[in-house]
N, C-alpha and C positions, 0 to 999 in steps of 0.2 A: 182716250183709247180704251176699248173694252178689255176687261180682264182676260177673256179667252184669246184675244188677239195678242195681248202682251205675253201670255204663257207660250203661244205658238212661236213668237219671235225669240223669246228666251230659249226655248228648246232648240231651235235651229242654231242660235249663237253658241250654245254649249256643245251641240253636235259638232259644229265647225271647229271647236277648240279641242275636240277629241275626248270630251267628258263622257265616260260610260253612264248609261241610264239617264240621259240628259233631261228627259221629260219629268222623271221622278224628281230630280234635283231642282229643276225649275219650280215645280209645285211646292216642294219643301221650303225652298227659299222664299217663295211668296208667303206661305203660311207663317214662316218665321218673321218676316218683315211686318206682317199685319197682326202677329200674335193671335192667330186663329188656328183651329183644328181643321182637318180635311172636310168635315161635314159643312162647316161655315164657308170654306174655300169654294165649294161647288155652288153654294148659294150666291156667291158674289160673281160667279162666271159671266153673267150677262151685263154686269154693271160697268160703268166707266170709272177709271182710276184717276185720281188727281195728278197733276203734273209733278208736284213735289214727291208724291209716293212713287211715281214712275221712276224718277231720278234715283230715289233711295234703292229701289228694287234693282235697277240696272247696275248701280254701284256694287251690290252683293253679287250680281252675275259676273261682273268683271273679275272679282276676286276668285270665283269658282273657275272661270275660264282660264285664269292664270295658274291654276293648279292647286289653289288652296283647298284642303279637304273640307268637305261639307260640314263635318262635325266641328271644325275650328271656327267656321263661320257662324254656325248656330249656337256653338258653346255647349253642346250636349251630345251624348251618345246613349243609346239603349243597350243595356247589358243584363242578361238574365232577367228581363222584364222590368229593370229599374232604370230610370233616367240618371245618368251620371254627368256631372260637369266636366268639360275637358277644355284644354287650351294648348298652345304650342309647347308647353313645358312637359307634357306627358304624351305617352303613346296612346293612340286611339284604341280602346278595348275592342277586341274582335271576337267573332263567333268561335274561332279555334280555342280561345281561352275559356269559353263556356263549357267546353268538353272537359277541361281540367277541373273547373269548379264543380260540375255535376258529379264527377268522380269522387272529388273530395267530400262532397256532401253525403254521397252514398256510404262512403267509409265511416264518416262521423255518425250518421244516423243508423246505419245497419251493421257496422263492424266488420264489413268484408268488401272485397272487390272481386268481381267475377269476369271482367272483360279483359282477358290477357292473351297476348301472343305466345308467351312462354309457359304460363301456368293457367290452369282452369279456375283456380280460386286462391285468394289470399285472405286468411282470416286475421283479424286484428282484435287484440284484447279489448273487451267492452270497457268503456269509460263513462262515468256519470258526467264528467266535465272534460272538455278538450282545451288545452292550451296550445294555440297555434301561432306560428311565426310566418308571416307573408313577406318574403324577400323581394326587393325590386318592386315595390308595390305601385309605383307610378301614380295613377289617378286613384288608387284604392279600390279598384273594381273588384278584385278577388276578395279582399277583406270585407267590403260592403255586402257583396252577395252572400258570402258565408255567414256574415253577421245577421243578415236579414232572414236567411233560410234555415239557420240552425239555432236552437234555443240554448244549447248547453256549451257555448264556446266563449273563450276569452282570446282575443286576437291582438297580436303586436304586428304592426305593419311598418316596415322600414324601407328607406331609400336614401341614396347618396345625395340626391338633389333636393335642396331646400325648396326650390320653386315647385317641384312635383309634390312635395309634402304639403304645401300650401293648398294645392288642388285637392289632394286626398283629404285634408282636414275639412274643407268645404263639403265633400261628399259624405264623410262620416257624420258631420253635424246635420246635413240635409236629410239623412235617413235615420236620424235619431239614435246613433250608435256610439255616442261619446263614452258611455259607460262600458261598452263591450270592446271597443277598438282603441288601442293606444298607438300612437305614432312615435317612431324613433328615427333619427337622422344619423347616417354614417354608411360606410362601405361595407356591405354584406354584414358579417358578424361583429364588426368593430364596435357597435354600440353596446354589445353584450359581453365584451371582454372585461370581466370585473377582477379586481385584485384578489378578492376572497370569493371563490365559488363562481358559478355561472348559471344563468337561467336554463331550465330544461323544458322542452316542448314535446307535446304528444304528436304534433305534425309540423313539418316545415314544407311550405309550398312556394313555388317560384315560377314566374315567367320571366326569365332573365334575358338580357340581350343575347341573340344567337345568330345574327347574320354575319357571315364572313366579311371581313373588312373589304376585301377586293370586289365583293358583289354589290356593295352599297351604291356605287355609281350607276349600276344597271337597274336599280329598283325604279318603280313607277315614280314620276315626279312628285305625286302627292306625298309619297313617303320620304324619298331622299332629300327633297327640298324643303319640307315643312315639319316632319316629325323629328323629335330630338335624337341626335346622333348617338348620345350616350345610352339611349334606351334601345338602340338597334345593333351597335357594334359589339360583336362577340369575339373579336380578335381574328387572327389570320385564318384559323380553321373553324371559327364560330364556337369553340368549346371552352374558352377561357373561364367563363363564369361557372360552367358545370364542374370543371376541375377544382376550382376553389371551393364551391359549395360541398361537393362530394367529400373533399378532404377534411373539411371542418365540421360538417353537419353532426357527425357522431358525438362530438363533444357537447352538443346542445340538444340532443334528442334523448328522451326517456327510453327506458327499456321497452322494446316492441314499438318504438316510435316510428312514424311514417314519414317518408320523404317523397315529395311529388314535384315533377317538372313539366312544363311545356317545352317541347322541342321543335326544331325545324323539320320540315317534312322528310328530309333525307338524313337525319341525324341519329336515328334510333340505334343503329348498329354501333356507332361510336360512343354514345352515351352509355349503352348497356355494357360496352367493353370496359369503360372507366369504372362502372359500378362493380362488375365482375372482378376487377383487379383490386378493389378495396374490400378487404376481408369482413368488415363489420356488417355489410349489407347482405340480405337474403331475400328470396322471393321477388326477384326483379321481374317486372312485367311491363309490357307496352300495349297501348290501346290506340285505336284509330279515331280520327275525326269524321265528320259527316261526309268528307270528300273521299274517304278511304285511305288517307295518309296516316302513318303512325305519328301521333301528335302528343301523347301523354306517357310519361314513364312514372311508375310507382314502385317503391321498394320499402324496406323496413330494416331497422337494426336489431 
């Protein structure tokens, strides 16, 4: 069977299964199966594919038609221009989180943030070196991106999931960041509760679980049936992790230290209220993602 005919069949099968952008997924799965790039893929378009390879390809299509995310099938996802390894133990990095990382990099490199709902500008004391804590790191996407794009950083990336940290470790090593990124296992600040003294950071950044528990059954099947529940469930109102982090972060931030969150599209008002009720925080600001939803909150102590 010719490759172009196989792709047409694959596209229709995925469309029938309700897969968005079926043609794109069909092509990516073919390239993954053959371990080729898009340019080589189009060169193979008029050729016949061996029966064994056809069987292998249709097996991948069956997984996608059943709802398994494309990234879990191929084992990778692009984030901020870098390929990251992913599997079912970690949340798939999304473009929304790139907004958070881009803002963090602007603060680290330029010492200020200017994209605010509530304030026109927040200036941060310049630092020659930034000590950063990435809470709920998952695949390590945030730590890897900041480590790759900022020269003057030392990052600790933590997660409660040992399996997630195994994925993060692979990504840290894959991008040559073992000397810049340290991994820690435990629930939020638990790994840093020392008997004598506590580590202090210039920035704490987090994309914590923030989906309301009752909304999880209504999510797309690719999310609710395949992505780790612990990386999604933010409690009854979706704010459990924000409450915990906001309450404890001042103990681990240096003077003029920065706290940054990714938030759900409808959570800005609630998270800002939590920060306004916590006296150590000043200059609370909110910024939008590319879709126009408030997605990032930044503040300082």
